[in-house]
C-alpha positions as a printed NumPy array, in Angstrom:
array([[-33.529, -21.419,  -9.817],
       [-34.318, -17.612,  -9.79 ],
       [-33.445, -15.893, -13.018],
       [-33.531, -11.898, -12.219],
       [-29.986, -12.155, -11.488],
       [-26.553, -12.926, -13.005],
       [-26.084, -16.421, -12.019],
       [-22.1  , -18.212, -12.513],
       [-21.301, -21.6  , -13.614],
       [-18.688, -23.286, -11.112],
       [-15.695, -22.427, -13.534],
       [-16.733, -19.095, -13.512],
       [-17.517, -18.395, -10.131],
       [-14.153, -20.348,  -9.224],
       [-12.265, -17.815, -11.725],
       [-13.911, -14.912, -10.113],
       [-13.234, -15.868,  -6.453],
       [ -9.14 , -16.823,  -7.348],
       [-10.006, -20.749,  -6.34 ],
       [-10.454, -23.948,  -8.142],
       [-13.507, -25.028,  -8.627],
       [-12.798, -28.444,  -6.75 ],
       [-12.518, -25.992,  -3.941],
       [-15.934, -25.42 ,  -4.881],
       [-17.31 , -28.739,  -4.515],
       [-15.163, -29.195,  -1.227],
       [-17.032, -26.296,   0.371],
       [-20.448, -27.831,  -0.546],
       [-19.41 , -31.562,   0.339],
       [-18.757, -29.76 ,   3.651],
       [-21.984, -28.171,   4.081],
       [-20.507, -24.75 ,   3.923],
       [-22.141, -23.392,   0.521],
       [-25.233, -24.612,  -1.02 ],
       [-25.288, -23.503,  -5.127],
       [-28.845, -23.591,  -6.711],
       [-29.612, -25.775,  -9.598],
       [-30.554, -25.04 , -12.94 ],
       [-33.485, -26.803, -14.424],
       [-31.049, -29.   , -16.121],
       [-29.434, -29.641, -12.563],
       [-26.257, -28.045, -13.267],
       [-24.576, -25.887, -10.146],
       [-24.865, -22.296, -10.419],
       [-23.959, -19.752,  -8.527],
       [-25.742, -16.22 ,  -7.844],
       [-25.324, -13.038,  -5.614],
       [-26.165, -14.838,  -2.29 ],
       [-24.084, -17.439,  -3.326],
       [-20.842, -15.758,  -4.341],
       [-21.003, -13.618,  -0.949],
       [-21.025, -16.826,   1.079],
       [-18.313, -18.121,  -1.037],
       [-16.187, -15.227,  -0.683],
       [-16.655, -15.282,   3.122],
       [-15.503, -19.136,   3.03 ],
       [-12.401, -17.958,   0.72 ],
       [-11.725, -15.046,   2.852],
       [-11.498, -17.033,   6.453],
       [ -9.469, -19.823,   4.473],
       [ -7.048, -17.003,   3.309],
       [ -6.452, -16.355,   6.982],
       [ -5.857, -19.81 ,   8.109],
       [ -8.954, -21.172,   9.277],
       [ -9.67 , -24.983,   8.952],
       [-12.793, -26.195,   6.741],
       [-14.791, -26.729,  10.452],
       [-13.472, -23.34 ,  11.811],
       [-14.734, -21.545,   9.051],
       [-18.022, -23.694,   9.741],
       [-18.412, -22.62 ,  13.146],
       [-17.287, -18.766,  12.56 ],
       [-20.31 , -18.615,   9.67 ],
       [-22.552, -19.334,  12.856],
       [-21.621, -17.128,  15.037],
       [-19.22 , -19.796,  16.974],
       [-15.902, -17.925,  18.411],
       [-14.115, -21.348,  19.181],
       [-10.278, -21.593,  18.029],
       [-11.054, -18.213,  16.93 ],
       [ -7.946, -16.492,  19.063],
       [ -5.387, -19.063,  18.245],
       [ -6.017, -19.019,  14.459],
       [ -5.974, -15.049,  14.548],
       [ -2.743, -15.083,  16.95 ],
       [ -1.021, -17.003,  13.918],
       [ -2.301, -14.865,  11.007],
       [ -0.704, -11.993,  13.405],
       [  2.35 , -13.896,  13.25 ],
       [  2.317, -13.95 ,   9.414],
       [  1.242,  -9.974,   9.082],
       [  4.521,  -9.742,  11.511],
       [  6.439, -11.646,   8.829],
       [  4.847,  -9.681,   6.158],
       [  6.188,  -6.433,   6.906],
       [  9.805,  -7.877,   7.863],
       [  9.749,  -8.595,   4.538],
       [  7.967,  -5.109,   3.097],
       [ 11.094,  -3.8  ,   5.553],
       [ 13.617,  -5.662,   3.672],
       [ 12.362,  -4.525,   0.078],
       [ 12.166,  -0.9  ,   1.41 ],
       [ 15.851,  -1.148,   2.165],
       [ 16.797,  -2.456,  -0.645],
       [ 14.969,   0.666,  -2.534],
       [ 16.382,   2.616,  -0.477],
       [ 19.93 ,   1.39 ,  -0.977],
       [ 19.151,   1.433,  -5.121],
       [ 18.163,   5.075,  -4.654],
       [ 21.489,   5.95 ,  -3.262],
       [ 23.204,   4.101,  -6.306],
       [ 21.502,   5.915,  -8.576],
       [ 22.091,   9.182,  -6.763],
       [ 25.672,   8.873,  -7.009],
       [ 25.363,   7.707, -10.909],
       [ 25.4  ,   3.696, -10.509],
       [ 22.647,   2.183, -12.671],
       [ 20.995,  -0.889, -11.142],
       [ 20.763,  -4.097, -12.862],
       [ 17.783,  -5.705, -13.969],
       [ 18.446,  -8.405, -11.594],
       [ 18.334,  -6.343,  -8.855],
       [ 15.355,  -4.666, -10.027],
       [ 13.155,  -7.831, -10.61 ],
       [ 14.701,  -8.587,  -7.071],
       [ 12.771,  -5.97 ,  -5.443],
       [  9.217,  -7.708,  -6.936],
       [ 10.543, -11.253,  -5.695],
       [  9.282, -12.588,  -2.284],
       [ 12.295, -13.306,   0.352],
       [ 11.946, -16.963,  -0.466],
       [ 12.386, -17.051,  -4.227],
       [ 16.215, -15.426,  -3.664],
       [ 16.934, -19.027,  -2.766],
       [ 19.045, -20.655,  -5.438],
       [ 21.176, -24.133,  -5.742],
       [ 23.473, -24.9  ,  -8.651],
       [ 25.131, -28.285,  -9.07 ],
       [ 25.72 , -30.911, -11.76 ],
       [ 22.766, -33.034, -12.959],
       [ 22.797, -36.86 , -11.897],
       [ 22.483, -39.564, -13.759],
       [ 20.694, -40.187, -16.355],
       [ 21.555, -36.732, -17.152],
       [ 25.427, -36.026, -18.522],
       [ 26.529, -34.147, -16.092],
       [ 25.305, -30.897, -17.174],
       [ 25.226, -27.375, -14.738],
       [ 21.874, -27.164, -13.59 ],
       [ 21.119, -23.693, -11.351],
       [ 17.434, -23.63 ,  -9.781],
       [ 16.472, -20.115,  -9.348],
       [ 13.163, -18.447,  -7.6  ],
       [ 12.6  , -21.497,  -5.168],
       [  9.409, -20.582,  -3.32 ],
       [  7.857, -21.798,   0.036],
       [  5.673, -24.456,  -1.965],
       [  8.247, -26.234,  -5.004],
       [  6.959, -29.511,  -6.882],
       [  9.156, -31.655,  -8.844],
       [  7.204, -33.954, -10.977],
       [  8.112, -36.479, -14.068],
       [  7.367, -39.512, -15.49 ],
       [  8.233, -42.971, -14.421],
       [ 12.281, -43.161, -15.413],
       [ 12.988, -39.219, -15.888],
       [ 15.365, -38.977, -12.924],
       [ 12.807, -36.538, -10.732],
       [ 14.452, -38.617,  -8.024],
       [ 17.442, -38.297,  -8.207],
       [ 17.369, -34.643,  -9.242],
       [ 15.404, -34.335,  -5.739],
       [ 18.224, -35.937,  -3.964],
       [ 20.778, -34.024,  -5.515],
       [ 18.735, -30.561,  -4.689],
       [ 18.641, -31.669,  -0.981],
       [ 22.635, -32.582,  -0.793],
       [ 23.187, -28.815,  -2.626],
       [ 20.597, -26.8  ,  -0.355],
       [ 22.434, -25.668,   2.71 ],
       [ 20.836, -27.327,   5.878],
       [ 17.927, -29.254,   3.603],
       [ 16.537, -32.464,   4.918],
       [ 15.727, -35.106,   2.427],
       [ 12.534, -37.008,   3.951],
       [ 12.721, -40.61 ,   1.731],
       [ 10.212, -43.416,   1.871],
       [ 12.156, -44.893,   4.984],
       [  9.678, -42.389,   7.424],
       [  7.22 , -44.876,   6.355],
       [  8.787, -48.296,   7.623],
       [  7.776, -49.738,  10.564],
       [  4.568, -47.491,  10.418],
       [  6.814, -44.641,  11.483],
       [  8.456, -46.301,  14.316],
       [ 11.109, -43.414,  13.871],
       [  9.071, -40.849,  14.193],
       [  6.852, -41.902,  16.924],
       [  9.844, -42.544,  18.992],
       [ 11.102, -39.144,  18.514],
       [  8.14 , -37.543,  19.47 ],
       [  8.451, -39.396,  22.594],
       [ 11.46 , -38.294,  23.441],
       [ 10.49 , -34.357,  22.626],
       [  7.52 , -33.361,  24.274],
       [  7.642, -29.397,  22.436],
       [  7.912, -31.325,  18.843],
       [  4.658, -33.997,  19.878],
       [  2.982, -30.391,  21.18 ],
       [  3.425, -28.767,  17.494],
       [  2.653, -32.287,  15.885],
       [ -0.503, -32.622,  17.885],
       [ -1.694, -29.037,  16.828],
       [ -0.87 , -29.376,  13.334],
       [ -2.74 , -32.657,  13.821],
       [ -5.9  , -31.251,  14.901],
       [ -6.16 , -28.566,  12.289],
       [ -5.845, -31.283,   9.564],
       [ -8.392, -33.528,  11.008],
       [-10.838, -30.183,  11.285],
       [ -9.973, -29.83 ,   7.656],
       [-11.014, -33.602,   6.674],
       [ -7.834, -35.091,   7.327],
       [ -7.8  , -38.924,   8.335],
       [ -5.005, -39.476,  11.04 ],
       [ -2.467, -42.03 ,  10.167],
       [  0.871, -43.093,  10.795],
       [  2.098, -41.769,   7.356],
       [  0.775, -38.531,   8.538],
       [  2.463, -38.449,  12.106],
       [  5.546, -39.434,  10.233],
       [  5.511, -36.467,   7.892],
       [  4.311, -33.939,  10.206],
       [  7.022, -35.157,  12.807],
       [  9.97 , -34.141,  10.238],
       [  8.31 , -31.085,   8.997],
       [  8.071, -29.706,  12.625],
       [ 11.131, -30.372,  13.601],
       [ 13.682, -27.812,  14.499],
       [ 17.087, -27.447,  12.602],
       [ 16.554, -28.149,   8.915],
       [ 16.083, -24.821,   6.654],
       [ 14.239, -26.574,   3.901],
       [ 12.597, -30.031,   3.234],
       [ 13.057, -32.374,   0.428],
       [  9.865, -34.887,   0.553],
       [ 10.08 , -38.113,  -1.759],
       [  6.341, -38.569,  -2.578],
       [  4.628, -36.716,  -0.138],
       [  1.446, -38.146,  -0.758],
       [  2.446, -41.558,  -0.317],
       [  0.48 , -43.493,   2.279],
       [ -1.926, -40.59 ,   2.839],
       [ -6.06 , -40.555,   1.404],
       [ -7.3  , -37.991,  -0.618],
       [ -8.656, -35.867,   1.843],
       [ -5.737, -35.957,   3.813],
       [ -3.656, -35.122,   0.651],
       [ -6.255, -31.958,   0.304],
       [ -6.069, -30.714,   3.625],
       [ -2.277, -31.025,   4.075],
       [ -1.949, -28.711,   1.007],
       [ -4.061, -26.537,   2.455],
       [ -2.192, -26.315,   5.793],
       [  1.383, -25.813,   3.555],
       [ -0.536, -22.955,   2.227],
       [ -1.419, -21.44 ,   5.491],
       [  1.995, -21.169,   7.133],
       [  2.562, -17.661,   5.865],
       [  5.676, -15.98 ,   4.484],
       [  9.161, -16.902,   5.728],
       [  7.992, -20.41 ,   6.083],
       [ 10.969, -23.278,   5.298],
       [ 10.655, -24.31 ,   1.857],
       [  9.512, -27.446,   0.816],
       [ 10.396, -29.568,  -2.214],
       [  7.518, -32.551,  -3.234],
       [  7.646, -34.952,  -5.569],
       [  4.59 , -36.157,  -6.115],
       [  2.365, -37.768,  -9.012],
       [ -0.82 , -36.933,  -7.433],
       [ -3.308, -34.324,  -8.733],
       [ -4.45 , -33.788,  -5.111],
       [ -1.225, -32.286,  -4.187],
       [ -0.568, -30.539,  -7.467],
       [ -3.612, -29.153,  -8.257],
       [ -2.752, -27.372, -11.263],
       [ -5.844, -24.93 , -10.719],
       [ -4.953, -24.163,  -7.479],
       [ -0.677, -23.48 ,  -7.506],
       [ -0.54 , -19.587,  -6.327],
       [  1.887, -16.892,  -6.473],
       [  4.561, -18.459,  -4.191],
       [  4.704, -21.904,  -5.751],
       [  6.872, -23.593,  -8.534],
       [  6.579, -26.269, -10.714],
       [ 10.107, -28.251, -12.181],
       [  9.548, -30.835, -14.812],
       [ 11.862, -33.577, -15.52 ],
       [ 11.436, -34.672, -18.909],
       [ 11.167, -37.86 , -20.558],
       [ 13.786, -37.28 , -22.84 ],
       [ 16.145, -36.277, -20.087],
       [ 16.718, -32.771, -21.163],
       [ 17.462, -30.627, -18.375],
       [ 14.623, -29.697, -15.766],
       [ 12.566, -26.935, -16.276],
       [ 10.276, -24.631, -14.447],
       [  6.27 , -24.726, -15.447],
       [  3.885, -22.301, -15.508],
       [  0.534, -23.366, -14.133],
       [ -1.505, -22.265, -17.285],
       [ -2.554, -24.381, -19.786],
       [ -0.555, -23.465, -23.181],
       [  2.248, -22.776, -21.056],
       [  5.347, -24.494, -22.413],
       [  5.624, -28.321, -20.41 ],
       [  2.182, -27.573, -18.663],
       [  0.399, -30.778, -20.719],
       [  3.533, -33.013, -19.851],
       [  2.692, -31.699, -16.315],
       [ -0.442, -32.722, -16.588],
       [ -0.139, -35.855, -17.753],
       [  2.323, -36.884, -14.887],
       [ -0.729, -36.704, -12.349],
       [ -3.382, -38.76 , -11.415],
       [ -5.636, -38.822,  -8.464],
       [ -4.994, -40.402,  -5.44 ],
       [ -7.679, -43.367,  -6.167],
       [ -5.566, -44.203,  -9.46 ],
       [ -2.268, -43.809,  -7.808],
       [ -3.306, -45.904,  -4.96 ],
       [ -4.428, -48.563,  -7.257],
       [ -1.492, -48.807,  -9.487],
       [  1.022, -48.398,  -6.402],
       [  3.974, -50.89 ,  -7.378],
       [  2.829, -51.361, -10.908],
       [  5.538, -50.966, -13.644],
       [  5.109, -51.259, -17.376],
       [  5.072, -54.564, -19.024],
       [  6.1  , -55.444, -22.48 ],
       [  6.017, -59.057, -24.072],
       [  9.619, -60.079, -24.881],
       [ 10.905, -59.599, -28.371],
       [ 11.755, -62.961, -29.769],
       [ 14.877, -62.746, -32.227],
       [ 14.412, -63.954, -35.33 ],
       [ 17.375, -65.03 , -37.892],
       [ 16.747, -63.352, -41.197],
       [ 15.945, -66.221, -44.226],
       [ 19.141, -67.503, -45.809],
       [ 19.68 , -65.967, -48.957],
       [ 18.908, -68.329, -51.98 ],
       [ 21.606, -69.768, -53.537],
       [ 23.152, -67.981, -56.535],
       [ 22.318, -69.421, -60.179],
       [ 24.616, -70.604, -62.55 ],
       [ 24.429, -70.517, -65.961]])
């Protein structure tokens, strides 16, 4: 290891790059980045490695799959035009969003000129992405007591987590009912090997084309094709729904597929239809990778009302969220397993001794 320049450990390098240490390991596994090793064998990132990592992060932000990143780094332009077209579409959506915000600023300035003071909500709304203005209000289902619940600040990607028995599935189903034009994607999507999804694809060539395009991107990013992935993509690429609520989005997906799926979902750009994901997988909800347009809602074990949790260690509810997540390997190993306790044998109290008589 060269010692004349400052070297960073994986955590510090990831922090400066704005990614997770897991992402750096993934780049290394795919042959895109090769950190140096200390005399003790630890990974370290010097100026050259950080420069290459910055290029990779930038290309990923443009929507490139890992395979495309590798080709671009080698000077191969294959697939470049299509990816740039998608990025152009995302930029145009951002321009529309900025124009919308600029109009709100003009309206508020006009109000101020006429003597009306804007509310704090109106001012805060200038900083929020358009997707965060979506909200839903409803009475909480059992196991709650019917309390009124309002979900504000919905983002492009929303995670619903909680321990077993917390009511998170019922919350998600109620949310799907409350959101206008939302689609509920339950586990029945996996029945008969995703036969319903394949039938839909056979009857809709345009949908099949969109699913094939998404599948190609995901496979290049390391995903493993499967019936579960086809069923999920067929639902997410369908026209009509304004939002999706997905039960256990990781079900039937390998770890590499889950990681590629999250990269694909994050690359949809502004204006994408919101997705609400029930999950217990740390490959889906990587707390170190949660972005500004993502939100986490925790259903507590004690059935207190669901609460939004910031993805930072020390934030209220953070540790509770972290304990609900496990690796895909553990999730697969414990699928369908429920906690078991030996029955408690009821015993009668010993009879009281007879009263002594004088």
